[in-house]
MARBAGU-411412 format. One record per residue (C-alpha): residue in three letters; x, y, z. Coordinates in steps of 0.2 Angstrom, whole numbers, padded with zeros to 4 digits, always signed. Layout:
alaXYZ ...
***
This chain:
unk+0929-0684+0545 unk+0930-0702+0547 unk+0914-0712+0548 unk+0908-0722+0563 unk+0910-0738+0553 unk+0928-0734+0548 unk+0933-0730+0566 unk+0925-0746+0572 unk+0935-0756+0559 unk+0951-0748+0564 unk+0947-0752+0582 unk+0944-0771+0577 unk+0961-0771+0568 unk+0970-0763+0583 unk+0961-0776+0594 unk+0972-0790+0586 unk+0988-0782+0593 unk+0982-0781+0611 unk+0986-0798+0617 unk+0980-0806+0633 unk+0993-0812+0646 unk+0989-0830+0642 unk+0992-0827+0624 unk+1008-0818+0627 unk+1014-0832+0639 unk+1010-0845+0626 unk+1020-0836+0613 unk+1035-0834+0624 unk+1034-0852+0630 unk+1034-0859+0612 unk+1050-0850+0609 unk+1058-0858+0624 unk+1049-0875+0622 unk+1052-0878+0603 unk+1072-0879+0605 unk+1071-0889+0621 unk+1061-0902+0614 unk+1072-0902+0598 unk+1087-0906+0608 unk+1078-0919+0619 unk+1073-0928+0603 unk+1091-0927+0597 unk+1096-0934+0614 unk+1083-0948+0612 unk+1093-0953+0597 unk+1112-0951+0604 unk+1111-0955+0623 unk+1105-0973+0621 unk+1121-0977+0612 unk+1131-0974+0628 unk+1119-0985+0639 unk+1115-0999+0627 unk+1132-1001+0618 unk+1130-1015+0605 unk+1112-1018+0608 unk+1109-1000+0601 unk+1098-1001+0586 unk+1099-0983+0577 unk+1083-0985+0566 unk+1072-0989+0583 unk+1079-0974+0591 unk+1077-0962+0577 unk+1059-0968+0575 unk+1056-0965+0593 unk+1065-0948+0592 unk+1054-0943+0577 unk+1038-0949+0586 unk+1044-0938+0601 unk+1047-0923+0590 unk+1030-0924+0581 unk+1021-0925+0597 unk+1030-0911+0605 unk+1025-0899+0591 unk+1017-0884+0600 unk+1004-0881+0586 unk+0989-0885+0597 unk+0994-0871+0609 unk+1001-0857+0597 unk+0985-0858+0586 unk+0971-0863+0597 unk+0975-0849+0611 unk+0974-0834+0600 unk+0959-0842+0591 unk+0950-0844+0607 unk+0952-0825+0610 unk+0947-0821+0592 unk+0932-0831+0595 unk+0927-0822+0611 unk+0929-0805+0602 unk+0919-0811+0587 unk+0905-0817+0600 unk+0905-0800+0608 unk+0904-0791+0591 unk+0889-0802+0587 unk+0881-0795+0603 unk+0885-0777+0599 unk+0900-0777+0611 unk+0917-0771+0604 unk+0933-0776+0613 unk+0948-0767+0609 unk+0960-0781+0614 unk+0960-0799+0620 unk+0968-0793+0636 unk+0951-0784+0641 unk+0942-0800+0639 unk+0953-0808+0652 unk+0952-0793+0663 unk+0933-0792+0662 unk+0932-0810+0668 unk+0938-0804+0685 unk+0927-0789+0686 unk+0921-0786+0703 unk+0916-0767+0704 unk+0907-0757+0691 unk+0905-0738+0692 unk+0892-0730+0680 unk+0888-0712+0674 unk+0869-0708+0675 unk+0864-0698+0660 unk+0864-0707+0643 unk+0871-0723+0652 unk+0857-0728+0664 unk+0845-0716+0658 unk+0840-0712+0640 unk+0847-0695+0639 unk+0832-0689+0630 unk+0826-0674+0640 unk+0809-0665+0639 unk+0804-0648+0646 unk+0790-0652+0659 unk+0787-0635+0667 unk+0793-0617+0665 unk+0793-0605+0680 unk+0797-0587+0674 unk+0798-0571+0683 unk+0799-0561+0667 unk+0789-0562+0651 unk+0788-0580+0647 unk+0793-0578+0628 unk+0807-0567+0632 unk+0813-0580+0646 unk+0813-0594+0633 unk+0821-0583+0619 unk+0835-0579+0630 unk+0837-0596+0638 unk+0836-0605+0620 unk+0849-0592+0613 unk+0862-0597+0626 unk+0858-0616+0627 unk+0859-0617+0608 unk+0878-0615+0610 unk+0879-0632+0619 unk+0879-0649+0614 unk+0872-0656+0630 unk+0856-0666+0629 unk+0846-0654+0642 unk+0852-0639+0631 unk+0845-0648+0615 unk+0828-0652+0624 unk+0827-0633+0629 unk+0830-0627+0611 unk+0817-0639+0604 unk+0804-0634+0617 unk+0807-0615+0613 unk+0804-0619+0595 unk+0813-0604+0589 unk+0815-0603+0570 unk+0830-0593+0571 unk+0839-0592+0588 unk+0845-0575+0593 unk+0863-0572+0592 unk+0872-0576+0608 unk+0889-0568+0610 unk+0905-0570+0622 unk+0899-0588+0627 unk+0908-0595+0642 unk+0906-0613+0647 unk+0908-0614+0667 unk+0912-0633+0670 unk+0899-0642+0679 unk+0888-0626+0682 unk+0882-0620+0664 unk+0885-0605+0652 unk+0887-0587+0652 unk+0884-0575+0637 unk+0876-0560+0630 unk+0860-0560+0621 unk+0852-0544+0614 unk+0864-0534+0625 unk+0859-0543+0641 unk+0871-0553+0651 unk+0862-0571+0653 unk+0867-0585+0664 unk+0860-0602+0661 unk+0864-0618+0672 unk+0861-0625+0689 unk+0860-0617+0706 unk+0879-0618+0708 unk+0880-0605+0694 unk+0869-0593+0703 unk+0879-0595+0719 unk+0895-0593+0710 unk+0889-0576+0703 unk+0881-0571+0720 unk+0864-0569+0712 unk+0849-0570+0725 unk+0836-0583+0720 unk+0821-0592+0728 unk+0830-0605+0741 unk+0815-0617+0738 unk+0820-0622+0720 unk+0835-0632+0729 unk+0822-0644+0736 unk+0816-0648+0718 unk+0820-0667+0715 unk+0820-0666+0696 unk+0833-0657+0685 unk+0831-0638+0683 unk+0840-0626+0672 unk+0839-0608+0680 unk+0841-0592+0671 unk+0848-0575+0677 unk+0847-0559+0666 unk+0858-0544+0670 unk+0862-0551+0688 unk+0844-0555+0692 unk+0836-0572+0694 unk+0823-0574+0681 unk+0816-0591+0684 unk+0819-0610+0679 unk+0813-0624+0667 unk+0810-0641+0674 unk+0818-0655+0664 unk+0814-0674+0665 unk+0824-0690+0659 unk+0818-0708+0657 unk+0827-0723+0664 unk+0832-0736+0650 unk+0820-0751+0649 unk+0834-0764+0653 unk+0843-0753+0667 unk+0835-0763+0682 unk+0839-0780+0674 unk+0857-0773+0670 unk+0860-0770+0689 unk+0852-0787+0694 unk+0863-0796+0681 unk+0879-0788+0686 unk+0876-0794+0704 unk+0872-0812+0698 unk+0889-0811+0688 unk+0901-0808+0702 unk+0900-0789+0703 unk+0900-0785+0721 unk+0898-0766+0720 unk+0889-0755+0708 unk+0892-0736+0711 unk+0884-0721+0701 unk+0893-0706+0699 unk+0884-0691+0692 unk+0885-0672+0690 unk+0866-0671+0692 unk+0858-0666+0709 unk+0860-0678+0722 unk+0841-0679+0725 unk+0839-0685+0707 unk+0854-0697+0708 unk+0847-0705+0725 unk+0830-0707+0716 unk+0837-0716+0701 unk+0849-0726+0712 unk+0834-0732+0723 unk+0824-0738+0708 unk+0838-0747+0701 unk+0845-0755+0717 unk+0862-0748+0715 unk+0873-0750+0730 unk+0881-0732+0732 unk+0879-0716+0723 unk+0886-0699+0722 unk+0879-0683+0714 unk+0883-0665+0711 unk+0900-0670+0704 unk+0912-0661+0692 unk+0923-0671+0680 unk+0937-0669+0692 unk+0926-0675+0707 unk+0923-0691+0697 unk+0941-0694+0694 unk+0944-0693+0713 unk+0930-0705+0718 unk+0936-0717+0706 unk+0954-0716+0712 unk+0947-0718+0730 unk+0938-0734+0724 unk+0954-0740+0716 unk+0965-0739+0732 unk+0958-0756+0736 unk+0969-0767+0725 unk+0957-0782+0727 unk+0945-0772+0716 unk+0945-0774+0697 unk+0936-0758+0692 unk+0925-0754+0676 unk+0919-0737+0672 unk+0904-0735+0661 unk+0900-0718+0653 unk+0896-0709+0637 unk+0901-0691+0638 unk+0916-0681+0635 unk+0917-0676+0653 unk+0918-0695+0657 unk+0934-0697+0646 unk+0947-0694+0661 unk+0938-0707+0672 unk+0937-0720+0657 unk+0956-0718+0655 unk+0960-0722+0673 unk+0948-0736+0676 unk+0955-0754+0674 unk+0942-0756+0660 unk+0933-0741+0652 unk+0917-0745+0644 unk+0908-0732+0632 unk+0890-0731+0625 unk+0893-0732+0606 unk+0877-0723+0599 unk+0876-0708+0611 unk+0894-0708+0616 unk+0905-0694+0612 unk+0920-0697+0600 unk+0932-0694+0614 unk+0924-0706+0626 unk+0923-0720+0612 unk+0941-0717+0607 unk+0947-0718+0626 unk+0936-0733+0631 unk+0943-0751+0631 unk+0926-0759+0627 unk+0912-0750+0616 unk+0894-0756+0618 unk+0886-0752+0601 unk+0868-0754+0607 unk+0869-0742+0622 unk+0861-0756+0633 unk+0868-0757+0650 unk+0862-0774+0651 unk+0877-0778+0639 unk+0889-0776+0652 unk+0884-0792+0660 unk+0884-0800+0643 unk+0902-0794+0641 unk+0907-0802+0657 unk+0899-0819+0652 unk+0909-0818+0636 unk+0924-0815+0645 unk+0923-0829+0657 unk+0917-0841+0644 unk+0932-0836+0633 unk+0944-0839+0648 unk+0937-0856+0652 unk+0939-0861+0634 unk+0957-0855+0633 unk+0961-0865+0649 unk+0952-0881+0643 unk+0963-0880+0627 unk+0979-0877+0637 unk+0974-0892+0649 unk+0969-0903+0634 unk+0985-0900+0624 unk+0998-0902+0639 unk+0989-0918+0646 unk+0988-0927+0629 unk+1005-0922+0624 unk+1012-0927+0641 unk+1005-0944+0640 unk+1009-0948+0622 unk+1027-0941+0624 unk+1030-0953+0638 unk+1023-0967+0628 unk+1033-0962+0612 unk+1049-0961+0622 unk+1046-0979+0629 unk+1042-0985+0611 unk+1024-0988+0615 unk+1016-0975+0604 unk+1018-0975+0585 unk+1018-0961+0573 unk+0999-0962+0572 unk+0998-0958+0590 unk+1010-0944+0587 unk+1000-0936+0573 unk+0984-0937+0584 unk+0994-0928+0598 unk+0999-0915+0587 unk+0986-0912+0572 unk+0972-0921+0581 unk+0974-0911+0598 unk+0976-0894+0587 unk+0960-0898+0578 unk+0950-0902+0594 unk+0956-0886+0602 unk+0951-0877+0587 unk+0934-0884+0586 unk+0933-0880+0606 unk+0938-0861+0602 unk+0925-0860+0588 unk+0912-0866+0600 unk+0912-0849+0609 unk+0902-0842+0593 unk+0888-0854+0596 unk+0886-0850+0614 unk+0871-0841+0621 unk+0874-0827+0632 
***
């Protein structure tokens, strides 16, 4: 299997092939612009013959034509614009953010809506068993639960297995994953269900209705069609999560939405602590897709989705900008995302926006600088005022200034 480093290097190489609209426009413009100015320079030598007649001096007009041609060389635009985007991608990499193309640098500068997953994105995704409520022998309860959860890669399942501290898990057979609900399997000849309350309701198993009022995450267990109890699981909010939401609002994001498969009561609690604008809980993967599609119906919104799990992959794919957590994120999420946050810090989303805006600003500065100087010196050159020295400055000098301005992105503080 490919290492994480090799995958990241491949993504960086692929990033150079995904061009921003501005960069693509400049390339197309240069293809049209170059032959036009060549023929204009040729006209500058030949047309004055028809106007001036005997007063025409070939060397004078040839010199003016060459000055015009040197000034009009599009090097400053063709070199400095891509370099500006490379500078932005490099600055982002230095902050632990991988952009998979310069087009996403452009797009993130216009971002106004951020939709986020909860577990692993805003919370640490490191779960601990806080409480065990069992209607059967506690040891048997944990043995059966750990055997089934041992077949899952979900952080909650890992926490349960660690808590059970079983040296050797009992064999679980016929494991079936029921999306958004939990697992079904056979352990020591007993049919075991482990998951959320929806799983019990699906299989029409009677249970204590009071467990629905528990705010925290719980994993319920049923053995041979009978409710056997639950374990209470707790997760922690990431240290920079509150700051992340504040910075998003400060950087032009008008709406922050949280979508989660967790209980609505938990999602509401986390949203209240973080100051998130709106939230939705008890969502299956397809429900997340439906919610995002609903948000995207407003064409004025540029929407980013931030997630980390394999169940977030469809939502990452349909968002304008898909952002994945690189450390805890699944391979599928990282491959699908357009931007990868290597440090798993949600506050880096705002940093990415700042870098995108700074890059766009530098690119626009370079375009304006190149066109303004060239237009001025072109007019002066055609009129015989500007010499070859001014022409060289308008070409090489402006290109150098634009390059230095592009490199400046690397030195900026974000």
